[in-house]
C-alpha positions as CSV (number, residue, x, y, z in Angstrom):
1,X,0.0,0.0,0.0
2,X,1.3,3.4,-1.0
3,X,1.2,5.1,2.4
4,X,2.4,2.2,4.4
5,X,6.0,3.2,3.7
6,X,5.3,6.8,4.8
7,X,3.5,5.9,8.1
8,X,6.4,5.5,10.5
9,X,7.8,9.0,9.6
10,X,4.6,10.7,8.7
11,X,4.3,12.8,11.8
12,X,7.9,13.9,11.8
13,X,7.9,14.6,8.1
14,X,4.5,16.4,8.0
15,X,2.2,16.5,11.1
16,X,4.8,18.0,13.5
17,X,6.0,20.7,11.2
18,X,5.1,24.2,12.3
19,X,3.1,24.9,9.1
20,X,1.2,21.7,9.4
21,X,0.4,22.3,13.1
22,X,-1.0,25.8,12.2
23,X,-3.1,24.4,9.3
24,X,-4.5,21.6,11.5
25,X,-5.3,24.1,14.2
26,X,-7.5,26.0,11.6
27,X,-9.4,22.7,10.9
28,X,-9.8,22.1,14.6
29,X,-11.2,25.6,15.0
30,X,-14.0,24.6,12.6
31,X,-14.6,21.2,14.1
32,X,-15.2,22.7,17.5
33,X,-18.3,24.5,16.0
34,X,-19.9,21.2,15.0
35,X,-18.9,18.7,17.6
36,X,-21.4,18.0,20.3
37,X,-20.9,15.8,23.4
38,X,-21.3,12.1,22.4
39,X,-21.6,13.0,18.7
40,X,-21.1,10.0,16.4
41,X,-18.2,10.8,14.1
42,X,-16.8,9.0,11.1
43,X,-13.3,10.0,9.9
44,X,-12.1,8.9,6.5
45,X,-8.4,8.9,6.0
46,X,-7.4,9.2,9.7
47,X,-3.7,8.8,9.0
48,X,-1.8,8.6,12.3
49,X,-4.9,9.6,14.3
50,X,-4.2,13.2,15.3
51,X,-7.7,14.5,14.3
52,X,-9.4,11.5,15.9
53,X,-7.5,12.1,19.1
54,X,-8.7,15.7,19.1
55,X,-12.3,14.8,18.5
56,X,-12.2,12.1,21.1
57,X,-10.8,14.6,23.6
58,X,-13.9,16.8,23.0
59,X,-16.2,13.9,23.9
60,X,-17.1,12.6,20.4
61,X,-17.6,8.9,19.7
62,X,-15.1,8.4,16.8
63,X,-14.7,5.7,14.2
64,X,-11.3,6.4,12.5
65,X,-10.7,4.7,9.2
66,X,-7.9,4.5,6.6
67,X,-7.0,2.3,3.7
68,X,-3.3,2.1,4.8
69,X,-2.5,-0.7,7.3
70,X,0.7,1.2,8.2
71,X,-1.3,4.3,9.1
72,X,-3.9,2.2,11.0
73,X,-1.0,0.8,13.0
74,X,0.2,4.2,13.9
75,X,-3.3,5.4,14.8
76,X,-4.0,2.4,17.1
77,X,-0.8,3.1,18.9
78,X,-1.8,6.7,19.5
79,X,-5.6,6.4,20.2
80,X,-7.4,5.3,23.3
81,X,-9.8,2.3,23.4
82,X,-12.7,4.8,23.1
83,X,-11.9,5.3,19.4
84,X,-12.8,2.5,17.0
85,X,-10.1,2.1,14.3
86,X,-11.1,0.3,11.1
87,X,-10.2,-0.1,7.5
88,X,-12.1,1.7,4.8
89,X,-11.4,2.1,1.1
90,X,-13.3,5.0,-0.6
91,X,-13.1,3.2,-3.9
92,X,-14.7,0.0,-2.5
93,X,-17.4,1.4,-0.2
94,X,-19.2,-1.3,1.7
95,X,-23.0,-1.4,1.3
96,X,-23.6,-2.8,4.8
97,X,-20.9,-1.1,6.9
98,X,-20.5,2.1,8.8
99,X,-24.3,2.6,9.1
100,X,-24.3,5.6,11.4
101,X,-26.2,7.8,11.5
102,X,-23.3,10.1,12.0
103,X,-23.4,13.7,13.2
104,X,-20.1,14.5,11.6
105,X,-17.9,13.0,8.8
106,X,-14.3,14.3,8.5
107,X,-11.9,13.7,5.6
108,X,-8.9,15.9,6.2
109,X,-5.7,16.9,4.3
110,X,-6.3,15.2,1.0
111,X,-7.8,11.9,2.2
112,X,-10.3,12.1,-0.6
113,X,-7.8,12.8,-3.4
114,X,-7.6,9.0,-3.9
115,X,-11.3,8.9,-4.6
116,X,-12.2,8.0,-8.2
117,X,-16.0,8.5,-8.0
118,X,-17.3,11.4,-5.9
119,X,-20.9,10.8,-7.0
120,X,-20.7,7.3,-5.4
121,X,-19.1,8.7,-2.3
122,X,-21.6,11.4,-1.8
123,X,-24.5,9.0,-2.3
124,X,-22.9,6.6,0.2
125,X,-22.4,9.3,2.8
126,X,-26.0,10.6,2.3
127,X,-27.2,7.3,3.7
128,X,-25.0,7.6,6.7
129,X,-25.2,11.3,7.8
130,X,-28.2,12.4,9.9
131,X,-30.3,15.2,8.4
132,X,-29.0,18.6,9.5
133,X,-25.6,17.2,10.3
134,X,-22.3,17.9,8.5
135,X,-19.6,16.5,6.3
136,X,-16.2,18.4,6.6
137,X,-13.5,17.8,4.1
138,X,-10.2,19.3,3.0
139,X,-9.4,18.2,-0.6
140,X,-6.3,19.1,-2.6
141,X,-7.4,21.6,-5.2
142,X,-7.2,21.6,-9.0
143,X,-5.1,24.8,-8.9
144,X,-2.7,25.8,-6.2
145,X,-1.3,29.3,-6.6
146,X,1.8,28.7,-4.5
147,X,2.7,25.4,-6.2
148,X,2.2,26.9,-9.7
149,X,4.1,30.1,-9.0
150,X,7.0,28.3,-7.3
151,X,7.6,25.8,-10.1
152,X,7.2,28.4,-12.8
153,X,9.8,30.5,-11.0
154,X,12.2,27.5,-11.0
155,X,11.5,26.8,-14.7
156,X,9.5,23.6,-14.1
157,X,6.4,24.1,-16.2
158,X,5.3,20.4,-16.1
159,X,5.5,20.4,-12.3
160,X,3.6,23.7,-12.2
161,X,0.8,22.3,-14.2
162,X,0.6,18.8,-12.8
163,X,-2.8,19.4,-11.0
164,X,-4.4,21.1,-14.0
165,X,-5.1,17.8,-15.8
166,X,-7.2,16.6,-12.8
167,X,-4.9,13.7,-11.9
168,X,-1.2,12.8,-11.4
169,X,0.8,9.8,-10.3
170,X,2.5,9.8,-6.9
171,X,5.2,7.3,-5.8
172,X,6.5,7.7,-2.3
173,X,10.0,6.6,-1.4
174,X,9.9,2.9,-0.9
175,X,6.2,2.7,-1.8
176,X,4.1,1.8,-4.8
177,X,2.7,4.3,-7.3
178,X,-0.9,5.6,-6.9
179,X,-3.1,7.9,-8.8
180,X,-3.9,11.2,-7.1
181,X,-7.1,13.0,-8.2
182,X,-7.5,16.8,-8.2
183,X,-11.2,17.5,-8.5
184,X,-12.5,20.9,-9.4
185,X,-14.7,22.8,-7.0
186,X,-17.6,22.3,-9.4
187,X,-17.0,18.6,-9.6
188,X,-17.2,18.2,-5.8
189,X,-20.2,20.4,-5.4
190,X,-22.2,18.8,-8.2
191,X,-21.6,15.4,-6.6
192,X,-22.7,16.4,-3.1
193,X,-25.4,19.0,-3.6
194,X,-28.2,16.5,-4.5
195,X,-28.0,15.5,-0.8
196,X,-26.0,18.2,0.9
197,X,-26.0,22.0,1.1
198,X,-22.7,23.8,1.1
199,X,-22.5,25.9,4.3
200,X,-18.9,26.9,4.1
201,X,-16.1,26.9,1.6
202,X,-12.6,28.1,2.6
203,X,-9.0,27.9,1.4
204,X,-6.5,25.9,3.5
205,X,-3.1,26.9,2.4
206,X,-3.7,30.1,0.4
207,X,-0.5,32.0,1.2
208,X,1.2,29.1,3.1
209,X,2.9,26.5,0.8
210,X,2.1,22.9,0.1
211,X,3.9,20.4,2.4
212,X,6.8,19.7,0.1
213,X,7.7,23.4,0.2
214,X,7.2,24.0,4.0
215,X,10.9,24.4,4.4
216,X,11.0,27.4,2.0
217,X,8.9,29.4,4.6
218,X,9.8,27.7,7.9
219,X,13.5,28.5,7.4
220,X,12.7,32.2,7.0
221,X,11.1,33.5,10.2
222,X,10.8,36.9,8.7
223,X,8.6,35.4,6.0
224,X,6.8,32.7,8.0
225,X,5.3,35.1,10.6
226,X,3.5,37.5,8.3
227,X,2.4,34.7,6.0
228,X,0.9,32.8,8.9
229,X,-1.0,35.8,10.2
230,X,-2.3,36.5,6.7
231,X,-3.3,32.9,6.2
232,X,-5.4,33.2,9.4
233,X,-7.2,36.3,8.0
234,X,-8.0,34.6,4.7
235,X,-9.1,31.4,6.4
236,X,-11.7,33.2,8.6
237,X,-13.1,35.2,5.6
238,X,-13.1,32.4,3.1
239,X,-11.3,34.3,0.4
240,X,-9.5,32.8,-2.5
241,X,-10.4,29.2,-1.7
242,X,-10.0,28.2,-5.3
243,X,-6.3,29.2,-5.2
244,X,-5.4,27.3,-2.1
245,X,-3.5,24.0,-1.6
246,X,-6.7,22.5,-0.1
247,X,-10.3,23.5,-0.4
248,X,-12.2,23.1,2.9
249,X,-15.9,22.3,2.7
250,X,-18.6,22.0,5.3
251,X,-21.7,20.4,3.8
252,X,-25.0,20.0,5.7
253,X,-27.2,16.9,5.0
254,X,-30.5,18.1,3.6
255,X,-33.6,17.0,5.5
């Protein structure tokens, strides 16, 4: 599995980086608005379990899922017994599993960029989310201003345009190749709006770079501080979501 090879170092390489902690803090700020005590939560793509641990700490009843056995191993080592950890493949959704009804579904930091059929995913979630409750997801966007500008500046036009085609191949060190999908905003919303209403759309990583470029900013404190502050302003006002590394959606299940 592609992410199995990344799992042991994933937190050190990504989650514990200052930029990643700040961006995850923005997500947690939004989750606090939706989480009620004892809320039933389904997390898709839990990774090493950081978001599941946060939601469990707020009193939610969390089912944390991932397709990567390596990530699930890391999550089980981190999470208390109050969190259910299970395997879920968004491209092979079970008809008789994870029956909810859930008050919140979370798919954070590109967990759905492996999904090949958003219409099927939206229909599956519609059967499992209670009316009036919410799906929250951060999906890597079709166009990332930071990534495009950085690669054009370094004379790498193919790299600059890699998301524009809607998909690319990713092969981690020591792992197998996988297809990464970059859906457009319209594609996501067309898939979900038969059952869900968009209540919020924001940009996650508008002026902060994608993870592979964190070091460019983190090594320059004079740049990191103002960009982080500006990111916080743009996040709260929802500007420029279509130019961000990830688009963050909150979608409420229609009655």
